[in-house]
C-alpha positions as CSV (number, residue, x, y, z in Angstrom):
1,M,-1.0,-3.6,-65.8
2,L,1.9,-4.7,-63.6
3,E,2.3,-8.3,-62.6
4,Y,4.5,-9.6,-59.8
5,V,5.6,-13.1,-60.9
6,P,7.4,-15.3,-58.4
7,T,10.6,-17.0,-59.5
8,T,14.1,-17.9,-58.5
9,C,17.4,-16.1,-59.0
10,P,19.5,-17.4,-62.0
11,Y,22.9,-16.8,-60.4
12,C,24.5,-18.9,-57.7
13,G,23.4,-22.2,-56.2
14,S,21.5,-20.8,-53.2
15,G,18.1,-20.6,-54.9
16,C,16.9,-17.3,-53.6
17,G,13.3,-16.2,-54.4
18,M,12.3,-13.1,-56.1
19,Y,9.4,-11.4,-57.8
20,L,9.8,-10.2,-61.4
21,V,7.8,-7.1,-62.2
22,V,6.2,-7.6,-65.6
23,K,4.3,-5.2,-67.9
24,D,3.1,-5.9,-71.4
25,G,5.3,-9.1,-71.6
26,R,8.5,-7.3,-70.6
27,I,10.3,-7.5,-67.2
28,Q,10.5,-4.0,-65.7
29,G,12.2,-4.8,-62.4
30,A,12.8,-7.3,-59.6
31,E,11.7,-7.4,-55.9
32,P,12.8,-9.7,-53.1
33,W,10.4,-12.5,-52.2
34,K,9.8,-11.9,-48.5
35,E,8.2,-15.2,-47.7
36,H,10.8,-17.3,-49.5
37,P,12.6,-19.4,-46.9
38,V,16.1,-19.2,-48.5
39,N,16.6,-15.4,-48.7
40,E,13.6,-14.1,-46.6
41,G,13.2,-10.9,-48.6
42,T,16.9,-10.1,-49.3
43,N,18.8,-10.4,-52.5
44,C,22.5,-9.9,-53.3
45,P,23.7,-7.4,-55.9
46,K,23.5,-10.0,-58.7
47,G,20.0,-11.0,-57.6
48,R,18.7,-7.4,-57.6
49,H,19.7,-7.1,-61.2
50,A,19.0,-10.7,-62.3
51,F,16.9,-9.9,-65.3
52,D,18.9,-7.1,-67.0
53,F,21.0,-9.3,-69.2
54,L,17.9,-10.8,-70.9
55,Y,17.5,-7.6,-72.9
56,H,21.1,-7.1,-73.9
57,P,21.6,-6.6,-77.7
58,D,24.0,-9.5,-77.8
59,R,21.3,-12.0,-77.2
60,L,21.3,-14.8,-79.8
61,T,17.9,-14.6,-81.6
62,H,18.3,-16.6,-84.7
63,P,20.3,-19.7,-85.8
64,L,23.7,-18.9,-87.4
65,V,25.5,-21.2,-89.9
66,K,29.1,-20.8,-91.0
67,T,29.3,-19.9,-94.7
68,K,32.7,-19.1,-96.2
69,D,34.3,-18.8,-92.7
70,K,31.6,-16.4,-91.5
71,L,28.6,-17.0,-89.3
72,K,25.4,-15.9,-91.1
73,K,21.7,-15.9,-90.1
74,A,19.9,-19.1,-91.2
75,S,16.5,-20.7,-90.8
76,W,15.9,-23.3,-88.1
77,E,15.3,-25.8,-90.8
78,E,18.7,-25.2,-92.4
79,A,20.5,-25.1,-89.1
80,L,18.9,-28.3,-87.8
81,E,19.7,-30.1,-91.1
82,K,23.3,-29.0,-90.9
83,V,23.6,-30.2,-87.3
84,A,22.0,-33.5,-88.0
85,S,24.2,-34.1,-91.0
86,G,27.3,-33.1,-89.0
87,F,26.5,-35.5,-86.2
88,K,25.5,-38.5,-88.3
89,G,28.1,-41.2,-88.7
90,V,30.4,-39.8,-86.1
91,A,32.1,-42.6,-84.1
92,P,31.2,-42.6,-80.3
93,K,34.8,-42.0,-79.3
94,D,34.9,-38.9,-81.5
95,F,31.8,-37.2,-80.3
96,G,31.6,-35.1,-77.2
97,V,28.9,-33.1,-75.4
98,L,29.5,-30.2,-73.1
99,A,26.5,-29.6,-70.8
100,S,25.6,-26.6,-68.7
101,G,25.1,-26.1,-64.9
102,K,22.7,-23.3,-65.7
103,N,20.0,-25.2,-67.7
104,T,17.0,-27.0,-66.2
105,N,17.0,-30.7,-65.1
106,E,14.8,-31.3,-68.1
107,D,17.3,-29.8,-70.5
108,A,20.1,-31.8,-68.9
109,Y,18.2,-35.1,-69.0
110,V,17.3,-34.8,-72.6
111,L,20.9,-33.9,-73.5
112,Q,22.5,-36.9,-71.8
113,K,19.8,-39.1,-73.3
114,F,20.7,-37.7,-76.8
115,A,24.4,-38.5,-76.2
116,R,23.8,-42.1,-75.1
117,V,20.8,-43.2,-77.2
118,I,21.7,-41.5,-80.5
119,M,25.5,-41.0,-80.4
120,K,26.2,-44.1,-78.2
121,T,28.7,-42.3,-76.1
122,N,29.4,-41.4,-72.4
123,N,31.5,-38.5,-73.6
124,I,29.3,-36.0,-71.8
125,E,30.6,-33.6,-69.0
126,Y,29.7,-30.3,-67.4
127,C,31.4,-27.8,-65.2
128,A,31.3,-30.1,-62.1
129,R,34.4,-31.7,-63.5
130,Y,36.1,-28.3,-62.8
131,C,34.5,-27.6,-59.4
132,H,33.3,-30.7,-57.6
133,S,34.7,-33.8,-59.2
134,A,37.0,-33.8,-56.2
135,T,34.0,-33.8,-54.0
136,V,32.7,-37.0,-55.5
137,A,36.2,-38.5,-55.3
138,G,36.6,-37.6,-51.6
139,L,33.0,-38.2,-50.3
140,L,31.9,-41.3,-52.3
141,P,34.3,-43.7,-50.6
142,T,34.0,-42.0,-47.1
143,V,30.3,-41.2,-46.7
144,G,28.8,-42.6,-50.0
145,S,27.5,-39.4,-51.7
146,G,29.0,-36.2,-52.9
147,V,26.2,-33.8,-52.1
148,M,25.5,-31.1,-49.5
149,E,24.5,-33.1,-46.4
150,T,22.5,-30.5,-44.5
151,S,20.0,-27.8,-45.4
152,Q,21.3,-24.3,-45.8
153,L,18.4,-23.2,-43.6
154,D,19.8,-25.4,-40.7
155,I,23.3,-23.8,-40.7
156,P,22.2,-21.6,-37.7
157,L,21.9,-24.8,-35.7
158,A,25.7,-25.3,-35.7
159,D,27.8,-24.3,-32.7
160,C,30.9,-24.2,-34.8
161,I,31.2,-23.5,-38.5
162,L,34.4,-24.4,-40.4
163,I,34.5,-22.4,-43.6
164,F,37.2,-24.1,-45.7
165,G,38.3,-22.7,-49.0
166,V,35.2,-20.7,-49.8
167,N,34.8,-16.9,-49.6
168,I,31.0,-17.1,-48.9
169,K,30.6,-13.4,-48.2
170,E,31.3,-12.7,-51.9
171,T,30.1,-16.0,-53.5
172,F,27.1,-17.1,-51.5
173,P,25.8,-14.0,-49.8
174,M,22.5,-15.6,-48.6
175,V,24.4,-18.5,-47.0
176,T,26.5,-15.8,-45.2
177,K,23.2,-14.6,-43.8
178,R,22.8,-18.0,-42.1
179,V,26.3,-18.0,-40.7
180,I,25.6,-14.6,-39.2
181,E,22.5,-16.0,-37.6
182,A,24.6,-18.8,-36.1
183,K,27.2,-16.2,-34.8
184,K,24.4,-14.3,-33.1
185,K,23.5,-17.5,-31.2
186,G,27.1,-17.9,-30.1
187,A,28.6,-20.1,-32.8
188,K,32.3,-20.0,-33.4
189,V,33.4,-19.4,-37.0
190,I,36.7,-20.7,-38.3
191,V,37.8,-19.5,-41.7
192,V,40.5,-21.4,-43.6
193,D,41.8,-19.4,-46.6
194,P,45.2,-18.2,-47.9
195,R,43.6,-14.7,-48.3
196,N,42.3,-12.4,-45.7
197,T,38.9,-12.4,-47.5
198,L,35.8,-10.5,-46.6
199,T,34.6,-13.7,-45.1
200,A,37.7,-14.0,-42.9
201,R,37.6,-10.3,-41.8
202,L,33.8,-10.0,-41.2
203,L,32.8,-13.5,-40.0
204,G,35.9,-15.3,-38.8
205,D,36.6,-15.7,-35.1
206,I,39.7,-17.7,-36.1
207,H,41.4,-17.3,-39.4
208,L,43.8,-20.1,-40.4
209,Q,45.7,-18.4,-43.2
210,L,47.4,-21.4,-44.7
211,R,49.6,-21.6,-47.8
212,S,47.6,-22.6,-50.8
213,G,47.7,-26.3,-51.4
214,S,48.5,-27.3,-47.8
215,D,44.9,-28.2,-46.9
216,V,45.5,-31.9,-46.1
217,A,48.4,-31.0,-43.8
218,L,46.2,-28.7,-41.9
219,A,43.3,-31.1,-41.6
220,N,45.6,-33.9,-40.4
221,A,47.1,-31.5,-37.8
222,M,43.6,-30.7,-36.5
223,M,42.8,-34.4,-36.2
224,A,46.1,-35.2,-34.6
225,I,45.3,-32.6,-31.9
226,I,41.8,-33.9,-31.4
227,L,43.1,-37.4,-30.8
228,K,45.9,-36.2,-28.6
229,E,43.3,-34.4,-26.4
230,S,40.9,-37.3,-26.5
231,L,38.2,-35.1,-28.1
232,E,37.1,-37.6,-30.7
233,N,33.5,-38.8,-30.6
234,K,34.2,-42.4,-29.4
235,Q,30.6,-43.6,-29.4
236,F,29.9,-42.3,-33.0
237,I,33.2,-43.8,-34.2
238,K,32.3,-47.2,-32.7
239,E,28.7,-47.3,-33.9
240,R,28.8,-45.6,-37.3
241,T,32.3,-45.8,-38.8
242,A,35.0,-48.2,-40.1
243,D,38.7,-48.1,-40.6
244,F,39.4,-45.8,-37.6
245,D,42.4,-47.7,-36.4
246,E,44.3,-47.0,-39.6
247,L,43.7,-43.3,-39.3
248,K,44.6,-43.3,-35.6
249,K,47.8,-45.1,-36.3
250,H,48.7,-42.7,-39.0
251,L,48.1,-39.6,-36.8
252,E,49.8,-40.9,-33.6
253,S,53.2,-40.1,-35.1
254,F,52.0,-36.9,-36.9
255,D,54.6,-34.1,-36.6
256,L,52.8,-30.9,-35.7
257,S,55.9,-28.7,-36.1
258,E,56.2,-30.0,-39.7
259,A,52.6,-29.2,-40.3
260,E,53.3,-25.6,-39.1
261,K,56.2,-25.4,-41.7
262,V,54.0,-26.7,-44.5
263,T,50.9,-24.7,-43.8
264,G,52.5,-21.5,-42.4
265,V,49.9,-21.6,-39.6
266,P,51.2,-21.5,-36.0
267,V,50.4,-24.8,-34.1
268,E,48.7,-22.8,-31.3
269,K,46.2,-21.4,-33.8
270,I,45.5,-24.9,-35.2
271,E,45.0,-26.2,-31.7
272,K,42.5,-23.4,-31.0
273,A,40.5,-24.2,-34.1
274,A,40.6,-28.0,-33.6
275,T,39.4,-27.7,-30.1
276,A,36.6,-25.4,-30.9
277,Y,35.3,-27.7,-33.7
278,A,35.7,-30.9,-31.6
279,K,34.0,-29.5,-28.5
280,A,31.0,-28.1,-30.4
281,K,27.7,-29.9,-29.9
282,T,27.0,-29.5,-33.6
283,G,29.7,-28.6,-36.2
284,T,29.4,-28.0,-39.9
285,I,31.9,-27.7,-42.7
286,L,31.3,-25.5,-45.7
287,Y,33.8,-25.7,-48.6
288,D,34.2,-25.0,-52.2
289,E,36.8,-24.6,-55.0
290,G,39.5,-23.5,-52.6
291,I,39.6,-27.1,-51.5
292,T,38.7,-29.0,-54.7
293,Q,40.7,-27.3,-57.4
294,H,44.0,-29.0,-56.7
295,T,45.9,-32.0,-57.9
296,S,45.2,-33.3,-54.4
297,G,41.5,-32.2,-54.5
298,G,40.0,-35.6,-53.8
299,D,42.4,-36.1,-50.8
300,N,41.5,-32.6,-49.5
301,V,37.8,-33.4,-49.4
302,A,38.4,-36.9,-47.9
303,S,40.4,-35.2,-45.1
304,L,37.4,-33.0,-44.3
305,A,35.2,-36.1,-44.2
306,D,37.7,-37.7,-41.8
307,L,37.4,-34.6,-39.6
308,A,33.6,-34.7,-39.5
309,L,33.5,-38.5,-38.8
310,L,36.1,-38.2,-36.1
311,T,34.0,-35.7,-34.2
312,G,30.6,-37.1,-35.1
313,H,29.6,-33.8,-36.7
314,I,27.6,-35.5,-39.5
315,G,24.1,-36.9,-39.9
316,K,22.2,-34.3,-37.9
317,P,20.7,-30.9,-38.8
318,G,23.3,-28.2,-39.2
319,S,26.2,-30.6,-39.5
320,G,28.1,-32.5,-42.2
321,V,30.6,-31.9,-45.0
322,N,28.9,-29.5,-47.3
323,P,30.1,-28.6,-50.8
324,M,28.9,-25.2,-52.0
325,R,27.9,-25.4,-55.6
326,G,28.2,-22.1,-57.6
327,Q,25.9,-22.8,-60.5
328,I,22.1,-22.4,-60.5
329,N,21.7,-26.1,-61.4
330,G,25.2,-27.4,-60.5
331,E,23.5,-30.1,-58.5
332,G,20.7,-31.0,-60.8
333,T,22.8,-31.3,-63.9
334,G,24.8,-34.0,-62.1
335,D,21.6,-35.7,-60.8
336,M,20.5,-36.0,-64.5
337,G,23.6,-37.9,-65.6
338,C,25.7,-35.3,-67.4
339,L,28.9,-36.9,-66.3
340,N,31.1,-39.4,-68.0
341,V,30.8,-42.1,-65.3
342,F,27.1,-41.7,-64.2
343,Y,23.8,-42.2,-65.8
344,P,20.8,-40.3,-64.3
345,G,20.3,-40.8,-60.6
346,F,24.1,-41.4,-60.1
347,K,23.9,-45.0,-61.5
348,R,27.5,-45.7,-62.3
349,V,28.3,-46.5,-65.9
350,G,28.5,-50.3,-66.3
351,P,26.4,-53.4,-67.1
352,D,23.7,-52.7,-64.4
353,A,23.1,-49.1,-65.5
354,V,23.0,-50.1,-69.2
355,K,20.5,-52.8,-68.6
356,F,18.3,-50.5,-66.5
357,F,18.2,-47.7,-69.0
358,E,17.9,-50.0,-72.1
359,D,14.7,-51.3,-70.5
360,A,13.5,-47.9,-69.4
361,W,14.2,-46.2,-72.7
362,Q,13.4,-49.2,-74.9
363,V,16.7,-49.1,-76.8
364,E,19.7,-51.3,-77.4
365,G,23.4,-50.7,-77.4
366,L,23.8,-48.0,-74.7
367,P,27.5,-47.3,-73.9
368,G,28.8,-49.2,-70.9
369,E,32.3,-47.8,-70.6
370,P,33.2,-44.4,-69.0
371,G,33.6,-41.6,-71.4
372,L,36.3,-39.0,-71.6
373,T,36.7,-36.4,-68.8
374,L,36.1,-32.7,-69.7
375,T,39.6,-31.6,-70.6
376,D,40.3,-34.8,-72.6
377,L,36.9,-34.5,-74.3
378,V,37.6,-31.0,-75.5
379,H,41.0,-31.9,-76.8
380,K,40.3,-35.4,-78.3
381,C,36.8,-35.4,-79.8
382,R,36.6,-34.4,-83.4
383,V,33.0,-33.3,-83.1
384,L,31.6,-31.2,-80.2
385,Y,28.1,-30.2,-79.1
386,A,28.5,-27.4,-76.5
387,V,25.2,-26.5,-74.8
388,G,25.6,-23.5,-72.5
389,M,29.3,-24.1,-71.6
390,N,32.3,-22.1,-72.6
391,P,35.6,-23.9,-72.2
392,M,37.4,-20.8,-73.5
393,M,36.8,-19.3,-70.1
394,A,36.3,-22.3,-67.9
395,S,39.2,-24.6,-68.8
396,P,42.8,-24.3,-67.7
397,D,45.5,-23.3,-70.1
398,V,43.1,-21.6,-72.5
399,N,45.7,-21.2,-75.3
400,E,45.8,-25.0,-75.7
401,I,42.0,-25.2,-75.6
402,E,41.8,-22.6,-78.4
403,K,44.1,-24.7,-80.6
404,S,41.9,-27.8,-80.1
405,L,38.7,-25.9,-80.9
406,K,40.1,-24.5,-84.1
407,A,41.0,-28.0,-85.2
408,K,37.5,-29.5,-84.8
409,D,35.8,-31.2,-87.7
410,F,32.4,-29.9,-86.6
411,L,31.4,-27.7,-83.6
412,V,27.9,-26.8,-82.6
413,V,27.3,-24.1,-79.9
414,Q,23.9,-23.6,-78.3
415,D,23.7,-20.7,-75.9
416,I,22.0,-17.4,-75.0
417,F,25.0,-15.2,-76.0
418,P,27.8,-15.6,-78.6
419,T,30.4,-16.6,-76.0
420,Q,34.1,-17.0,-76.9
421,I,33.7,-20.6,-78.1
422,A,31.1,-19.5,-80.7
423,Q,33.7,-17.9,-82.9
424,F,34.9,-21.4,-83.8
425,A,31.4,-22.9,-84.3
426,D,30.0,-24.2,-87.6
427,V,26.5,-23.7,-86.2
428,V,25.2,-21.5,-83.4
429,L,21.7,-22.2,-82.0
430,P,19.9,-19.6,-79.9
431,A,18.5,-20.9,-76.6
432,A,15.9,-19.6,-74.2
433,T,17.0,-18.8,-70.8
434,W,15.7,-19.1,-67.2
435,V,12.3,-17.5,-67.2
436,E,11.7,-18.0,-71.0
437,R,10.7,-21.6,-70.5
438,E,9.7,-23.8,-67.5
439,G,11.4,-26.6,-65.7
440,V,13.1,-27.5,-62.4
441,H,16.5,-26.9,-60.9
442,A,18.2,-28.5,-57.9
443,W,20.1,-26.0,-55.8
444,V,23.1,-26.4,-53.5
445,D,21.3,-28.3,-50.7
446,R,19.4,-30.6,-53.1
447,R,16.5,-28.2,-53.0
448,V,14.3,-28.8,-56.1
449,Q,12.4,-25.7,-57.2
450,K,10.2,-25.0,-60.2
451,I,10.8,-22.2,-62.6
452,N,7.8,-21.0,-64.7
453,K,7.8,-19.2,-68.0
454,V,7.4,-15.5,-67.4
455,I,8.2,-14.0,-70.9
456,D,8.7,-15.2,-74.4
457,P,12.2,-15.9,-75.7
458,P,13.6,-13.2,-78.0
459,G,13.3,-13.7,-81.8
460,E,13.4,-17.4,-82.7
461,A,15.3,-18.7,-79.6
462,R,13.9,-22.0,-78.2
463,P,14.2,-24.0,-75.0
464,D,17.3,-26.2,-75.0
465,W,15.3,-29.5,-74.6
466,Q,13.2,-28.6,-77.5
467,I,16.2,-27.9,-79.8
468,I,17.8,-31.2,-78.8
469,C,14.6,-33.1,-79.5
470,Q,14.3,-31.5,-82.9
471,I,17.9,-32.5,-83.8
472,A,17.0,-36.0,-82.6
473,E,14.0,-36.1,-84.9
474,K,16.2,-35.0,-87.9
475,M,18.4,-37.9,-87.1
476,G,15.6,-40.4,-87.1
477,F,15.0,-40.8,-83.4
478,K,11.7,-39.0,-82.9
479,K,10.2,-42.0,-81.0
480,H,12.6,-41.6,-78.1
481,F,12.5,-37.8,-78.0
482,D,8.8,-37.1,-78.7
483,F,8.4,-34.8,-75.7
484,K,5.6,-32.2,-76.0
485,S,6.5,-30.3,-72.8
486,S,9.0,-30.1,-70.0
487,G,6.4,-31.7,-67.8
488,E,6.5,-34.9,-69.9
489,I,10.3,-35.0,-69.5
490,F,10.0,-34.6,-65.7
491,E,7.6,-37.5,-65.5
492,E,10.2,-39.7,-67.3
493,I,12.8,-38.4,-64.9
494,R,10.7,-39.4,-61.9
495,K,10.5,-43.0,-63.3
496,V,14.3,-43.5,-63.7
497,V,15.8,-41.3,-60.9
498,P,14.7,-42.8,-57.5
499,Q,15.7,-39.6,-55.6
500,Y,13.1,-37.7,-57.6
501,K,10.3,-40.3,-57.5
502,G,8.1,-38.4,-55.0
503,L,8.5,-35.0,-56.7
504,T,5.8,-33.6,-59.0
505,Y,5.5,-30.2,-60.5
506,E,2.4,-29.6,-58.4
507,R,4.1,-30.6,-55.1
508,I,7.1,-28.5,-55.9
509,E,5.1,-25.4,-56.9
510,N,3.0,-25.6,-53.8
511,T,5.9,-25.9,-51.4
512,A,7.7,-22.5,-50.8
513,G,11.4,-23.1,-51.2
514,G,10.9,-26.4,-52.9
515,I,11.5,-30.0,-51.7
516,Q,14.9,-31.5,-51.0
517,W,15.7,-34.9,-52.5
518,P,15.8,-37.8,-51.8
519,C,12.1,-37.9,-51.9
520,P,11.0,-41.5,-52.5
521,S,7.3,-41.1,-52.5
522,E,4.6,-38.5,-53.1
523,D,3.7,-38.4,-49.4
524,H,7.4,-37.9,-48.3
525,P,8.4,-34.4,-47.1
526,G,11.9,-34.5,-48.6
527,T,15.2,-34.9,-46.8
528,P,16.9,-31.8,-45.4
529,T,19.6,-33.9,-43.6
530,M,21.5,-36.7,-45.1
531,F,22.9,-39.8,-43.3
532,G,20.8,-39.6,-40.2
533,Q,20.7,-43.4,-39.8
534,K,23.3,-44.7,-42.2
535,F,25.7,-43.5,-44.8
536,G,25.5,-44.1,-48.5
537,T,28.3,-46.6,-48.6
538,P,27.6,-50.3,-49.3
539,D,27.8,-51.2,-45.6
540,G,26.1,-48.0,-44.4
541,L,29.2,-47.0,-42.4
542,G,31.4,-43.9,-42.7
543,H,34.9,-44.9,-43.8
544,F,37.9,-43.1,-42.6
545,K,40.6,-42.6,-45.3
546,V,44.3,-42.0,-44.5
547,V,45.6,-39.2,-46.7
548,N,49.1,-37.7,-46.8
549,W,49.9,-34.2,-47.9
550,K,51.4,-33.8,-51.3
551,P,52.7,-30.5,-52.7
552,P,51.1,-28.7,-55.6
553,A,52.3,-29.7,-59.1
554,E,54.0,-26.3,-59.7
555,L,55.7,-24.3,-57.0
556,P,57.4,-20.8,-57.3
557,D,61.0,-20.7,-58.5
558,K,63.5,-18.1,-59.6
559,D,61.7,-17.6,-63.0
560,F,58.2,-17.5,-61.6
561,P,58.7,-16.5,-58.0
562,L,55.1,-15.9,-56.8
563,T,52.0,-18.2,-56.3
564,L,48.9,-17.4,-58.3
565,I,45.4,-18.1,-56.9
566,T,42.1,-17.6,-58.8
567,G,38.6,-17.1,-57.5
568,R,35.3,-15.1,-57.7
569,N,34.2,-11.5,-57.2
570,L,30.9,-10.5,-55.5
571,F,29.6,-8.6,-58.6
572,H,30.4,-11.1,-61.3
573,Y,29.5,-14.7,-62.1
574,H,31.7,-17.4,-63.7
575,S,32.5,-16.5,-67.3
576,G,30.7,-13.2,-67.1
577,S,28.3,-13.9,-70.0
578,M,25.4,-12.6,-67.8
579,S,27.0,-10.2,-65.3
580,F,29.1,-8.4,-67.9
581,R,25.9,-7.6,-69.8
582,T,24.4,-6.1,-66.7
583,E,25.4,-2.5,-66.4
584,A,24.8,-2.1,-62.7
585,L,27.2,-5.0,-62.0
586,L,29.8,-4.1,-64.7
587,S,30.0,-0.6,-63.3
588,E,31.0,-1.9,-59.9
589,V,34.0,-3.9,-61.2
590,P,34.5,-3.1,-64.9
591,E,38.0,-4.7,-65.4
592,A,40.3,-7.4,-64.3
593,Y,42.7,-6.8,-61.4
594,A,45.4,-8.6,-59.5
595,Q,45.8,-8.4,-55.7
596,I,49.4,-8.0,-54.7
597,N,50.9,-7.7,-51.2
598,P,52.5,-4.4,-50.4
599,E,55.9,-6.0,-49.8
600,D,55.9,-7.7,-53.2
601,A,54.6,-4.5,-54.8
602,A,57.4,-2.4,-53.3
603,R,60.0,-4.9,-54.4
604,L,58.6,-4.8,-57.9
605,E,58.1,-1.0,-57.9
606,I,54.4,-1.4,-58.4
607,E,51.8,1.0,-57.1
608,N,48.1,0.7,-56.7
609,A,46.2,0.8,-60.0
610,D,49.4,0.3,-62.1
611,P,49.1,-1.8,-65.2
612,V,50.9,-5.1,-64.7
613,V,51.6,-8.2,-66.7
614,L,51.0,-11.6,-65.1
615,E,52.9,-14.4,-66.8
616,T,53.1,-18.2,-66.2
617,R,54.6,-21.0,-68.3
618,R,51.4,-21.1,-70.3
619,G,50.7,-17.4,-71.2
620,K,50.3,-13.9,-70.0
621,I,47.5,-11.4,-69.3
622,N,47.4,-7.6,-68.6
623,V,45.5,-6.4,-65.5
624,K,45.5,-3.5,-63.0
625,A,47.3,-4.0,-59.7
626,R,45.4,-3.8,-56.4
627,V,48.0,-3.4,-53.7
628,T,46.6,-4.9,-50.5
629,D,47.5,-7.1,-47.5
630,D,44.4,-9.2,-48.2
631,V,46.9,-11.5,-49.9
632,P,50.0,-12.7,-48.1
633,V,53.6,-12.0,-49.2
634,G,54.4,-14.2,-52.2
635,T,50.8,-14.6,-53.4
636,V,48.8,-13.0,-56.2
637,F,45.0,-13.3,-56.6
638,V,43.1,-12.8,-59.8
639,P,39.3,-13.2,-60.4
640,F,38.5,-15.6,-63.2
641,H,35.5,-13.8,-64.8
642,F,37.1,-11.3,-67.2
643,S,37.2,-12.3,-70.9
644,K,39.7,-9.6,-71.8
645,A,42.1,-10.9,-69.2
646,P,41.2,-14.6,-68.7
647,A,42.8,-16.0,-65.6
648,N,42.7,-19.4,-67.2
649,I,45.3,-18.5,-69.8
650,L,47.7,-18.7,-66.8
651,T,46.4,-21.8,-64.8
652,N,48.1,-25.2,-64.7
653,P,46.3,-28.1,-66.5
654,A,48.0,-30.6,-64.2
655,M,45.2,-32.8,-62.7
656,D,44.3,-34.8,-59.7
657,P,45.1,-38.3,-61.0
658,G,41.9,-39.8,-59.6
659,C,39.1,-37.3,-60.5
660,K,40.9,-35.3,-63.2
661,M,40.4,-32.0,-61.5
662,P,42.8,-29.3,-62.9
663,E,44.9,-27.4,-60.4
664,F,43.3,-24.0,-60.9
665,K,44.2,-22.8,-57.4
666,V,48.0,-23.0,-57.4
667,C,50.6,-22.2,-60.0
668,A,53.9,-20.2,-60.3
669,V,53.6,-16.7,-61.7
670,R,55.7,-13.6,-62.3
671,V,54.5,-10.0,-62.2
672,E,56.1,-7.3,-64.3
673,G,55.1,-3.6,-64.7
674,G,55.1,-0.6,-62.5
675,R,56.4,2.8,-63.0
């Protein structure tokens, strides 16, 4: 007998609904969930094949323990004993935890509690360091919170949509659907991207094709034009902001001709975009890694906040400065405290947070100093516990990452597949995925939805939270990790995370599309729009921040004459562990490629589909050339999903000094090959 079981897609952060078709305990297919408010009966290519990877023969089904330099099948008892023994006695500064943006809130919560209660360390990080740490750096001082400020369902309310550094047509197809709805109602769409992406070609009324790394110069130019034309929202600025005079003074002498030189965008085009955004009744900004993954990432995001505050396009439905999070639980994992400077609920590491959680958890000696950031953690910690994260694909300068992993005293990897990091592990633990356990996720717009168990995990695989609790018990901490179900964990989350206080499993399950936090009580409907009355800053005001453009850390020169940009592809997802084990997706784009402009290709005697070598100061990869004017002269684009040609072998580990975001989006490269 066939069952149609409702669930949510395991890929990007949109949170689209689907029905899984189940027969005899095995998933046979997937159908769109027509009544689900996010996708309304449509799924993207990844969503249509979201279950295929579950049955790939590579699935980890039993614990593995390294014996004589080889990983061999072991019992859970043996594996857990070895992990507990390897973790005991490790100094807090030497122990690091890598969390996952794909696990449930319950998994993430138990993992950070393990790090802090047992290992006494704040050395816990997840992929947000590499995608949206710049968001926190840019939005926390300006508006008080680094989250999506509107509901994705309200995007059609915008009269002007500024898509800054995100190719949403390929990376967030269901958000694209909302932009199309807005366009049909007459909204103007402005796309800011160095490439002529599908988003720019199909959605953009105006395409500002700037040079990669010149975002602040462009945003400052737009604001200078808005002030020059007296298009700023004077009432909003007066009533709801602070520090405007400093910004105004800074921009009064701004040189638009210099901005044109820096960005490569004609002033006339910048004026057209600035005017359209400022004159709109409601404007929204959507952005992602094209803005954040720079050594100036925090400044880039702050400049977008300035732009929204200047025009008053914030605090009402369909407005705001909205980070697009690519992971299924990229938001929720941060909510749960898997960051080196935040306990759960974004309580900043320090005496107040320590006191609160020592009381809540009935423990002593919680760590009160910030831990290491992700890159430092991988390099400096002698012992690592990697749960669903693969720095061999996600981190910059992968060759250096590999050296660090090989030198670890003890490495435990917990995942659904043997990813590249597992080859260096002392113990590998098989985890359940997505519909093989229950729990909640928080999607891109703070939308908390419940995932129910649909099938059993393969072999002896177990839910992540359960594995963590079993390790804790082996280490003598059963009292603090004696959870019998994910529901028990969620009840503890509700007690310590104010934003989740009003959420219950029952409420979430009975609300199609979930409930958006903050939700302070059980009779509260949730919060689709942030900052309606006041901002999250200490004084409740939005604070302008003066930022100056700074060039990228590494620019082209005679040895490496081109600029490399990395990004996503429609048919693949992050490190490819799921999409490359899905035949329908792999057949669409089976291998890595490099987009090269026809002029550069002609000069290098490269033709379409030729094998080429891309080389930077850090390493080289072999790919196929795609000769296209989608990239401007002097620029090469490579998707970062492909393990046989990892783009992050090439990328620059230089970091934003404030938020430690590596500069994935700009580095100098040379291309060799051709006939």
